[in-house]
Backbone as a printed PyTorch tensor [residue, N CA C, xyz], in Angstrom:
tensor([[[ 11.6510, -32.9560,  -5.0450],
         [ 11.9590, -33.7420,  -3.9010],
         [ 13.3370, -33.3620,  -3.1830]],

        [[ 14.2310, -32.5400,  -4.2730],
         [ 15.5320, -32.1770,  -3.7740],
         [ 15.5940, -30.8800,  -2.9700]],

        [[ 14.2630, -30.5770,  -3.1930],
         [ 13.8520, -28.7380,  -2.4610],
         [ 13.8330, -29.4490,  -0.6960]],

        [[ 13.0810, -30.2940,  -0.7220],
         [ 12.6230, -30.9090,   0.2690],
         [ 13.8500, -31.4920,   1.4430]],

        [[ 14.5250, -32.0690,   0.6810],
         [ 15.8540, -32.6120,   1.1490],
         [ 16.7030, -31.4630,   1.6880]],

        [[ 16.9460, -30.4420,   1.0410],
         [ 17.7510, -29.3510,   1.3780],
         [ 17.0880, -28.8920,   2.7570]],

        [[ 15.9760, -28.5340,   2.6650],
         [ 15.1400, -27.8340,   3.5920],
         [ 15.4370, -28.8480,   4.8550]],

        [[ 15.2930, -29.9930,   4.9390],
         [ 15.3240, -31.0120,   6.1240],
         [ 16.9680, -30.8120,   6.2570]],

        [[ 17.8910, -30.9300,   5.4750],
         [ 19.2350, -30.6530,   5.9240],
         [ 19.5930, -29.1930,   6.5440]],

        [[ 18.8410, -28.1080,   6.0650],
         [ 19.2620, -26.8720,   6.7180],
         [ 18.3160, -26.9170,   8.2240]],

        [[ 17.3110, -27.4710,   8.2260],
         [ 16.7690, -27.6310,   9.4070],
         [ 17.4890, -28.1760,  10.5780]],

        [[ 18.0920, -29.5550,  10.0110],
         [ 18.7090, -30.1290,  11.0090],
         [ 20.1750, -29.5870,  11.5690]],

        [[ 20.7580, -29.1620,  10.4100],
         [ 21.9470, -28.1860,  10.8190],
         [ 21.6030, -27.0890,  11.7750]],

        [[ 20.3910, -26.3310,  11.6200],
         [ 20.1980, -25.2100,  12.5810],
         [ 19.7780, -25.8500,  13.9380]],

        [[ 19.3640, -26.8630,  13.8170],
         [ 18.5740, -27.2310,  15.3830],
         [ 20.0370, -28.0120,  15.7410]],

        [[ 20.8830, -28.5030,  15.1820],
         [ 22.2320, -28.9710,  15.7280],
         [ 22.9860, -27.7100,  16.4980]],

        [[ 23.0180, -26.6350,  15.9000],
         [ 23.5800, -25.2400,  15.9030],
         [ 22.9820, -25.2150,  17.2800]],

        [[ 21.4660, -25.1040,  17.6190],
         [ 20.8280, -24.6900,  18.8730],
         [ 21.4320, -25.6750,  20.0410]],

        [[ 21.0120, -26.9000,  19.7390],
         [ 21.2660, -27.9390,  20.5150],
         [ 22.8810, -28.0270,  21.0820]],

        [[ 23.9220, -27.5090,  20.1900],
         [ 25.2000, -27.4720,  20.9010],
         [ 25.8430, -26.1020,  21.4970]],

        [[ 24.3890, -25.0850,  21.4680],
         [ 24.8610, -23.7170,  22.0420],
         [ 25.4670, -22.9570,  21.0950]],

        [[ 25.6460, -23.4880,  20.1390],
         [ 26.0930, -22.2480,  18.7930],
         [ 25.3390, -21.2140,  18.6700]],

        [[ 25.8510, -20.2850,  17.9210],
         [ 25.1890, -19.1060,  17.6430],
         [ 24.2390, -19.3460,  16.6070]],

        [[ 22.6490, -19.0990,  16.8790],
         [ 22.0850, -19.4040,  15.5710],
         [ 22.0660, -18.5700,  14.3640]],

        [[ 21.7720, -19.3530,  13.5710],
         [ 21.7480, -18.8560,  12.0560],
         [ 21.2160, -17.7090,  12.0210]],

        [[ 21.0260, -16.7060,  11.0600],
         [ 20.4710, -15.4720,  10.8080],
         [ 19.1380, -15.8320,  10.1310]],

        [[ 19.0240, -16.6690,   9.5840],
         [ 18.0700, -17.3290,   8.7290],
         [ 16.9410, -17.9760,   9.4270]],

        [[ 15.8210, -17.5150,   9.7560],
         [ 14.6400, -18.2280,  10.3850],
         [ 14.0520, -19.2010,   9.5680]],

        [[ 13.3700, -20.2430,  10.4400],
         [ 12.8710, -21.1680,   9.9210],
         [ 11.8180, -20.6590,   8.7400]],

        [[ 11.2440, -19.6320,   9.2620],
         [ 10.1720, -18.8330,   8.3200],
         [ 10.4940, -18.5850,   7.0340]],

        [[ 11.8760, -18.0550,   7.2350],
         [ 12.4850, -17.2280,   5.9910],
         [ 12.8910, -18.5180,   5.0290]],

        [[ 13.2160, -19.5680,   5.6830],
         [ 13.8210, -20.9530,   4.8480],
         [ 12.6040, -21.3610,   4.1420]],

        [[ 11.3360, -21.5290,   4.7490],
         [ 10.1980, -22.1770,   4.0010],
         [  9.6090, -21.0410,   3.1430]],

        [[  9.8670, -19.9970,   3.2130],
         [  9.3150, -18.8250,   2.1920],
         [ 10.3350, -18.7040,   1.0300]],

        [[ 11.3970, -19.1090,   1.0800],
         [ 12.5790, -19.0870,   0.0070],
         [ 12.2050, -20.5370,  -0.5290]],

        [[ 12.2140, -21.6930,   0.2150],
         [ 11.7550, -22.8250,  -0.4630],
         [ 10.5180, -22.9140,  -1.5100]],

        [[  9.7080, -22.4370,  -0.9000],
         [  8.2550, -22.2680,  -1.9750],
         [  7.9850, -21.1360,  -2.7870]],

        [[  8.9370, -20.0910,  -2.4990],
         [  8.8330, -18.9140,  -3.4500],
         [  7.6890, -18.2840,  -3.2850]],

        [[  7.0290, -18.2580,  -2.0720],
         [  6.1490, -17.7830,  -1.6080],
         [  6.3120, -16.1990,  -0.8710]],

        [[  5.4000, -15.1000,  -0.8620],
         [  5.3480, -14.0550,  -0.0800],
         [  4.3540, -14.0530,   0.8800]],

        [[  4.3640, -13.5030,   1.9130],
         [  3.7370, -13.4660,   2.9820],
         [  2.7900, -12.2670,   2.8160]],

        [[  1.3550, -12.5160,   3.4450],
         [  0.7480, -11.4190,   3.3240],
         [  0.2790, -10.8010,   4.7070]],

        [[  0.0930,  -9.4830,   4.7530],
         [ -0.2270,  -9.0010,   6.0640],
         [ -1.5550,  -9.2590,   6.6070]],

        [[ -1.7030,  -9.4620,   8.0420],
         [ -2.9220,  -9.5840,   8.2960],
         [ -3.0850,  -8.5420,   9.7050]],

        [[ -4.1240,  -7.8480,   9.8070],
         [ -4.1540,  -7.0500,  10.9800],
         [ -5.2710,  -7.6220,  11.8940]],

        [[ -5.1590,  -8.1960,  13.0300],
         [ -5.8170,  -8.8920,  13.9560],
         [ -7.1960,  -8.0670,  14.4940]],

        [[ -7.0630,  -6.3580,  14.6840],
         [ -8.0080,  -5.9080,  15.2360],
         [ -8.9020,  -5.4690,  13.9870]],

        [[ -8.5460,  -5.7230,  12.7350],
         [ -9.5270,  -5.7710,  11.6260],
         [-10.3410,  -6.5420,  11.7750]],

        [[ -9.9930,  -8.0750,  11.9710],
         [-10.6720,  -9.3990,  11.9650],
         [-11.4980,  -9.1310,  13.3300]],

        [[-11.2450,  -8.6270,  14.4390],
         [-11.9810,  -8.5640,  15.6550],
         [-13.2200,  -7.5170,  15.4830]],

        [[-12.9530,  -6.4830,  14.5610],
         [-13.9760,  -5.4000,  14.5570],
         [-15.2960,  -6.3060,  13.7750]],

        [[-15.0270,  -7.0020,  12.9270],
         [-16.1430,  -7.8790,  12.0380],
         [-16.4930,  -9.1130,  12.7430]],

        [[-15.3790,  -9.3440,  13.6400],
         [-15.6930, -10.8860,  14.3300],
         [-15.4650, -12.0610,  13.3400]],

        [[-14.3610, -11.8380,  12.4370],
         [-14.2900, -12.8420,  11.4390],
         [-13.0270, -12.8020,  11.0220]],

        [[-12.3760, -13.8510,  11.0280],
         [-10.7230, -13.8270,  10.7560],
         [-10.8920, -13.7380,   9.0230]],

        [[-11.6730, -14.4240,   8.2190],
         [-11.8740, -14.2510,   6.9210],
         [-12.1780, -12.7420,   6.2670]],

        [[-12.9170, -12.1150,   6.9170],
         [-13.3330, -10.7170,   6.4100],
         [-12.0670,  -9.8150,   7.0090]],

        [[-11.5310, -10.2930,   8.0030],
         [-10.2540,  -9.5950,   8.6010],
         [ -9.0900,  -9.6570,   7.5870]],

        [[ -8.8010, -11.0650,   6.9860],
         [ -7.8760, -11.2360,   6.1290],
         [ -8.3170, -10.5510,   4.8390]],

        [[ -9.4770, -10.3600,   4.0550],
         [-10.0840,  -9.6310,   3.1850],
         [ -9.5830,  -8.3690,   3.3600]],

        [[ -9.9670,  -7.8100,   4.4080],
         [ -9.9640,  -6.3110,   4.4060],
         [ -8.3080,  -5.9800,   4.5510]],

        [[ -7.4840,  -6.9060,   5.1340],
         [ -6.1630,  -6.5270,   5.2200],
         [ -5.4270,  -6.5940,   3.8530]],

        [[ -5.9190,  -7.1920,   3.1420],
         [ -5.4640,  -7.6970,   1.7500],
         [ -5.7020,  -6.5730,   0.8870]],

        [[ -7.0630,  -5.9460,   1.2580],
         [ -7.5510,  -4.4590,   0.4420],
         [ -6.8370,  -3.3470,   0.4560]],

        [[ -6.6260,  -3.3950,   2.0850],
         [ -5.8920,  -2.6450,   2.5400],
         [ -4.3790,  -2.2300,   2.1040]],

        [[ -3.7340,  -3.4090,   1.8090],
         [ -2.2870,  -3.5700,   1.4240],
         [ -2.1720,  -2.9590,  -0.1450]],

        [[ -3.2560,  -3.1910,  -0.8310],
         [ -3.5950,  -2.9960,  -2.2530],
         [ -4.1720,  -1.1630,  -2.4590]],

        [[ -4.6630,  -0.7500,  -1.1550],
         [ -5.0080,   0.3610,  -1.5070],
         [ -4.2620,   1.6270,  -1.7460]],

        [[ -4.5300,   2.1820,  -2.9450],
         [ -3.8000,   3.4940,  -3.4490],
         [ -2.7940,   3.0110,  -4.1880]],

        [[ -2.8030,   1.7040,  -4.6790],
         [ -1.4130,   1.3630,  -5.1570],
         [ -1.6800,   1.2800,  -6.8300]],

        [[ -3.0350,   1.4520,  -7.2890],
         [ -3.0590,   1.2770,  -8.6350],
         [ -3.4340,   2.1710,  -9.3370]],

        [[ -4.1960,   2.3560, -10.5870],
         [ -4.2970,   3.8250, -11.5540],
         [ -5.2630,   4.7710, -10.8200]],

        [[ -6.3840,   4.0180, -10.4780],
         [ -7.1760,   4.7400,  -9.7340],
         [ -7.2110,   5.0420,  -8.2260]],

        [[ -6.9420,   6.3490,  -7.8190],
         [ -6.5630,   6.3220,  -6.2070],
         [ -7.8490,   5.9970,  -5.5470]],

        [[ -8.0330,   5.6460,  -4.6180],
         [ -8.9800,   4.8490,  -3.9050],
         [ -9.9890,   3.9900,  -4.1690]],

        [[ -9.6310,   3.2310,  -5.1360],
         [-10.0240,   1.9730,  -6.0190],
         [ -8.9870,   1.0590,  -5.9230]],

        [[ -9.8240,  -0.4060,  -5.6620],
         [ -8.7290,  -1.3020,  -5.6860],
         [ -9.6000,  -2.6410,  -6.4040]],

        [[ -8.9420,  -3.0980,  -7.3390],
         [ -9.8060,  -4.2380,  -8.3250],
         [ -9.1250,  -5.4100,  -8.4370]],

        [[ -9.8450,  -6.2570,  -8.1080],
         [ -9.4830,  -7.7250,  -8.0830],
         [-10.3890,  -8.6980,  -8.6040]],

        [[-10.1290,  -9.8810,  -9.1860],
         [-11.1520, -10.7930,  -9.8140],
         [-10.8740, -11.3800,  -8.3540]],

        [[-12.0380, -12.5110,  -8.5750],
         [-12.1620, -13.6420,  -7.6930],
         [-10.8100, -14.6580,  -7.3630]],

        [[-10.3600, -14.6390,  -8.8390],
         [ -9.5720, -15.6880,  -8.5800],
         [ -8.0570, -15.0650,  -8.3180]],

        [[ -7.8610, -13.7080,  -8.6540],
         [ -6.8590, -13.0930,  -7.9070],
         [ -6.8570, -13.0490,  -6.7720]],

        [[ -7.7380, -12.7340,  -5.8120],
         [ -7.9870, -12.6530,  -4.5290],
         [ -7.8210, -14.0670,  -3.8670]],

        [[ -8.3080, -15.0660,  -4.5440],
         [ -8.1040, -16.3910,  -4.2890],
         [ -6.7000, -16.7940,  -3.8860]],

        [[ -6.1030, -16.3060,  -4.9750],
         [ -4.5410, -16.9100,  -5.0840],
         [ -3.8370, -16.1020,  -4.1460]],

        [[ -4.2580, -14.8570,  -3.9380],
         [ -3.3470, -13.8800,  -3.1560],
         [ -3.7770, -14.6690,  -1.3510]],

        [[ -4.7470, -14.6370,  -1.2590],
         [ -5.2590, -15.0650,   0.3960],
         [ -5.8940, -16.3080,   0.6820]],

        [[ -5.9820, -17.3670,  -0.6860],
         [ -6.5410, -18.5560,  -0.4060],
         [ -8.2220, -18.3580,  -0.0100]],

        [[ -8.9660, -17.3020,   0.2110],
         [-10.1600, -17.3460,   0.3940],
         [-11.0110, -17.5350,  -0.7600]],

        [[-11.9860, -18.5530,  -0.2690],
         [-12.6640, -19.1940,  -1.6880],
         [-13.8860, -18.0710,  -2.1970]],

        [[-14.2830, -18.1790,  -3.1270],
         [-15.3120, -17.1540,  -3.6610],
         [-16.5430, -17.1490,  -2.3430]],

        [[-16.9470, -17.9660,  -1.6460],
         [-17.7720, -18.0300,  -0.8480],
         [-17.3330, -17.1080,   0.4280]],

        [[-16.1550, -17.4550,   0.8430],
         [-15.3370, -16.8210,   2.0600],
         [-15.4290, -14.9610,   1.5160]],

        [[-14.6980, -14.9460,   0.4850],
         [-14.7150, -13.3650,  -0.1020],
         [-16.4150, -12.7660,   0.0140]],

        [[-17.1420, -13.7850,  -0.8390],
         [-18.2900, -13.0200,  -0.6480],
         [-19.2190, -12.8610,   0.6640]],

        [[-18.6770, -13.7070,   1.7490],
         [-19.2350, -13.4880,   3.3060],
         [-18.2420, -12.1120,   3.6870]],

        [[-17.4170, -12.0520,   3.1790],
         [-16.2810, -10.7030,   3.9000],
         [-16.9840,  -9.7010,   3.2510]],

        [[-17.3750,  -9.6570,   2.1530],
         [-17.8000,  -8.4280,   1.2800],
         [-19.0080,  -8.2550,   1.8330]],

        [[-20.1840,  -9.0160,   2.1690],
         [-21.2300,  -8.7500,   2.9220],
         [-21.1190,  -8.1890,   4.0310]],

        [[-20.1320,  -8.9930,   5.0370],
         [-19.9350,  -8.0590,   6.4020],
         [-19.3530,  -6.8480,   6.3560]],

        [[-18.4580,  -6.1030,   5.4590],
         [-18.0670,  -5.1830,   5.3370],
         [-18.9440,  -4.0650,   4.6670]],

        [[-19.6630,  -4.6890,   3.8850],
         [-20.5730,  -3.5030,   3.2320],
         [-21.7630,  -3.3060,   4.4060]],

        [[-22.0440,  -4.2420,   5.0590],
         [-23.1190,  -4.1180,   6.1400],
         [-22.7230,  -3.0400,   6.8590]],

        [[-21.4540,  -2.5900,   7.1710],
         [-21.2690,  -1.8380,   8.9310],
         [-20.6190,  -0.6590,   7.7130]],

        [[-21.0080,  -0.4220,   6.3250],
         [-20.7350,   0.8830,   6.0670],
         [-18.9050,   1.0380,   5.4590]],

        [[-18.1160,   0.2320,   5.6090],
         [-16.5470,   0.2510,   5.1510],
         [-16.3470,  -0.0030,   3.5300]],

        [[-17.3370,  -0.6090,   2.9510],
         [-16.6140,  -1.2850,   1.5270],
         [-18.0370,  -0.8570,   0.3310]],

        [[-17.5080,  -0.4110,  -0.4700],
         [-18.4220,  -0.3000,  -1.6530],
         [-18.0310,  -1.1770,  -2.8140]],

        [[-18.7920,  -1.9340,  -3.5560],
         [-18.3540,  -2.9740,  -4.4720],
         [-19.0690,  -2.5030,  -5.5190]],

        [[-18.2870,  -2.5810,  -6.9530],
         [-19.0840,  -2.3240,  -8.1410],
         [-18.1290,  -3.1880,  -9.1880]],

        [[-18.8120,  -3.8050, -10.1920],
         [-18.4430,  -4.5530, -11.3140],
         [-18.0620,  -3.6000, -12.8020]],

        [[-16.7250,  -3.9240, -13.0120],
         [-16.7590,  -3.1710, -14.3620],
         [-15.6600,  -4.2270, -15.1710]],

        [[-15.6420,  -3.9090, -16.5520],
         [-14.7590,  -4.4210, -17.5220],
         [-15.0790,  -6.1050, -17.7840]],

        [[-14.0200,  -6.5640, -18.6450],
         [-14.6650,  -7.6000, -19.5250],
         [-13.0990,  -8.4730, -19.3940]],

        [[-13.1330,  -9.5880, -18.7420],
         [-13.8970, -10.0970, -17.7650],
         [-14.1680,  -9.0900, -16.3450]],

        [[-15.2700,  -9.3560, -15.9230],
         [-15.6230,  -8.5370, -14.8360],
         [-14.7120,  -8.8650, -13.8800]],

        [[-14.1990,  -7.4430, -13.5070],
         [-13.4240,  -7.3880, -11.8610],
         [-14.1880,  -6.7360, -11.0380]],

        [[-13.8100,  -7.0550,  -9.7520],
         [-14.5760,  -6.4730,  -8.6660],
         [-13.6210,  -5.1990,  -8.2960]],

        [[-14.4640,  -4.0720,  -8.1570],
         [-13.6340,  -2.9510,  -7.9880],
         [-14.0140,  -2.3850,  -6.4500]],

        [[-13.4650,  -2.2200,  -5.6600],
         [-13.5710,  -2.1910,  -4.1340],
         [-13.1140,  -0.8050,  -3.7440]],

        [[-13.8780,  -0.1180,  -2.8330],
         [-13.6320,   1.3980,  -2.2650],
         [-14.0350,   1.2300,  -0.9920]],

        [[-12.9630,   1.6300,  -0.1450],
         [-12.8570,   1.6200,   1.1910],
         [-13.1590,   3.0680,   1.8550]],

        [[-14.0760,   3.0220,   2.8510],
         [-14.5110,   4.1680,   3.5750],
         [-13.3590,   4.1980,   4.6020]],

        [[-12.0600,   4.6460,   4.2200],
         [-10.9550,   4.5340,   5.2240],
         [-11.3300,   5.3010,   6.4250]],

        [[-12.0530,   6.5600,   6.7050],
         [-12.2170,   7.3550,   7.3740],
         [-13.1090,   6.6020,   8.6940]],

        [[-14.2610,   5.9230,   8.1180],
         [-15.0440,   5.4790,   8.8850],
         [-14.3080,   3.9620,   9.3220]],

        [[-13.5540,   3.1870,   8.6370],
         [-12.9990,   2.1040,   9.1540],
         [-11.8230,   2.5210,  10.2370]],

        [[-11.2290,   3.7360,  10.0640],
         [ -9.9530,   4.2940,  11.0970],
         [-11.2090,   4.4740,  12.3400]],

        [[-12.1840,   5.4550,  12.1340],
         [-12.7980,   5.5650,  13.4610],
         [-13.8120,   4.6290,  14.1140]],

        [[-13.8270,   3.4480,  13.4470],
         [-14.2560,   2.2700,  14.1430],
         [-12.9390,   1.3840,  14.9730]],

        [[-11.9030,   1.4940,  14.2510],
         [-10.7400,   0.5630,  14.8590],
         [-10.3860,   1.3800,  16.1130]],

        [[-10.6160,   2.6410,  16.0200],
         [-10.0570,   3.4310,  17.3420],
         [-11.0920,   3.3170,  18.3660]],

        [[-12.4960,   3.2930,  17.9140],
         [-13.5570,   3.0440,  19.1820],
         [-13.3740,   1.8860,  19.7390]],

        [[-13.1520,   0.7440,  18.9760],
         [-13.3130,  -0.6220,  19.2060],
         [-11.8700,  -0.8060,  20.2100]],

        [[-10.6410,  -0.2320,  19.8380],
         [ -9.3840,  -0.2210,  20.7990],
         [ -9.7740,   0.4670,  21.9730]],

        [[-10.3780,   1.1960,  22.0660],
         [-10.8500,   2.3130,  23.3740],
         [-11.6550,   1.6970,  23.9060]],

        [[-12.5660,   0.7860,  23.5070],
         [-13.4470,  -0.2870,  24.4080],
         [-12.9280,  -1.1970,  25.0440]],

        [[-11.7510,  -1.7820,  24.0580],
         [-10.9990,  -2.9250,  24.4010],
         [-10.4330,  -2.5120,  25.8430]],

        [[ -9.8870,  -1.4130,  25.8840],
         [ -9.2140,  -0.7770,  27.2180],
         [ -9.9250,  -0.4320,  28.2710]],

        [[-11.4140,  -0.2050,  27.9060],
         [-12.1660,   0.1340,  28.9320],
         [-13.0760,  -1.0120,  29.6800]],

        [[-13.4300,  -2.2320,  28.8690],
         [-14.3030,  -3.1380,  29.2830],
         [-13.7250,  -4.5460,  28.5310]],

        [[-14.6140,  -5.5470,  29.7510],
         [-14.2130,  -6.8000,  29.2480],
         [-14.7680,  -7.1190,  27.7210]],

        [[-14.3120,  -8.5990,  27.1220],
         [-14.8660,  -8.7310,  25.8090],
         [-16.1860,  -8.6260,  25.5330]],

        [[-17.3140,  -9.2980,  26.4650],
         [-18.6630,  -9.0510,  26.1170],
         [-18.9820,  -7.5660,  26.0170]],

        [[-18.5210,  -6.9650,  27.2440],
         [-19.2320,  -5.4070,  27.1250],
         [-18.5280,  -4.7320,  25.8710]],

        [[-17.1800,  -5.0590,  25.4500],
         [-16.6850,  -4.4550,  24.1050],
         [-17.4410,  -4.7280,  22.9640]],

        [[-17.8940,  -5.8550,  22.9680],
         [-18.7100,  -6.2420,  21.7810],
         [-20.1730,  -5.6850,  21.7390]],

        [[-20.8040,  -5.8680,  22.7350],
         [-22.1720,  -5.0430,  22.6370],
         [-21.9410,  -3.3840,  22.5320]],

        [[-21.0060,  -2.7060,  23.1160],
         [-20.8630,  -1.4190,  23.0130],
         [-20.3560,  -0.9320,  21.7570]],

        [[-19.5570,  -2.1440,  20.9330],
         [-19.0110,  -1.6770,  19.7900],
         [-20.3950,  -2.0540,  18.8070]],

        [[-20.9790,  -2.7280,  19.0170],
         [-22.1520,  -3.0450,  17.9570],
         [-22.8740,  -1.9700,  18.1390]],

        [[-23.4010,  -1.2050,  19.1130],
         [-24.1460,   0.0670,  19.5310],
         [-23.6140,   1.0900,  18.7770]],

        [[-22.3020,   1.1500,  18.8040],
         [-21.3500,   2.4570,  18.1270],
         [-21.6950,   1.9970,  16.5640]],

        [[-21.4020,   0.9050,  15.9860],
         [-21.4140,   0.9500,  14.5000],
         [-23.0890,   1.4450,  14.3120]],

        [[-24.1530,   0.7970,  15.0840],
         [-25.3320,   0.9640,  14.6290],
         [-25.7410,   2.3890,  14.6050]],

        [[-25.4120,   3.0360,  15.4840],
         [-25.5650,   4.5010,  15.8410],
         [-24.9980,   5.2360,  14.6800]],

        [[-23.6220,   5.1990,  14.1560],
         [-22.6990,   5.9020,  13.4710],
         [-22.4450,   5.4560,  12.1070]],

        [[-22.8640,   4.1710,  11.5560],
         [-22.6570,   3.8370,  10.3770],
         [-23.1110,   4.9030,   9.4060]],

        [[-22.2880,   4.9120,   8.4650],
         [-22.5160,   5.9920,   7.0780],
         [-23.4030,   5.5690,   6.0760]],

        [[-24.1610,   6.3900,   5.4710],
         [-24.8880,   5.4010,   4.2480],
         [-23.7680,   5.4520,   2.9620]],

        [[-23.5370,   4.3230,   2.5490],
         [-22.8010,   4.3530,   0.9760],
         [-23.6320,   3.7260,  -0.2480]]])
């Protein structure tokens, strides 16, 4: 409860500074809240979500990309369902849906290993990069509906077998 009171006091102090025309504090509201709750933000790459037309699948892949090449085995990321939910708030069903979308377009390979079983993910980074570039190119050339149709056609004809 003291933390909430502290945050409220800092917020009111900052608001008064702004209203009085004083120079703003260097600490943003975002930084104050992150400091208060001791949480770290995660990166979200919007175009990644647009490619699969799913914010949850975009968040899932954005988090995989964060962990890519940071483990003991290059090109493999391993996470339990619980670890992923803790990091992203995505439920098991949302994770399963995201995995299904990425596997369907040839970006993700998944295997189970170890006890307790951990999902091991391998990203086809070359194909993902090619799709992102193609999507961006189509966005620059067409309206949203045409982009979606042309991108779906591109994925269907170019998707690698994994």
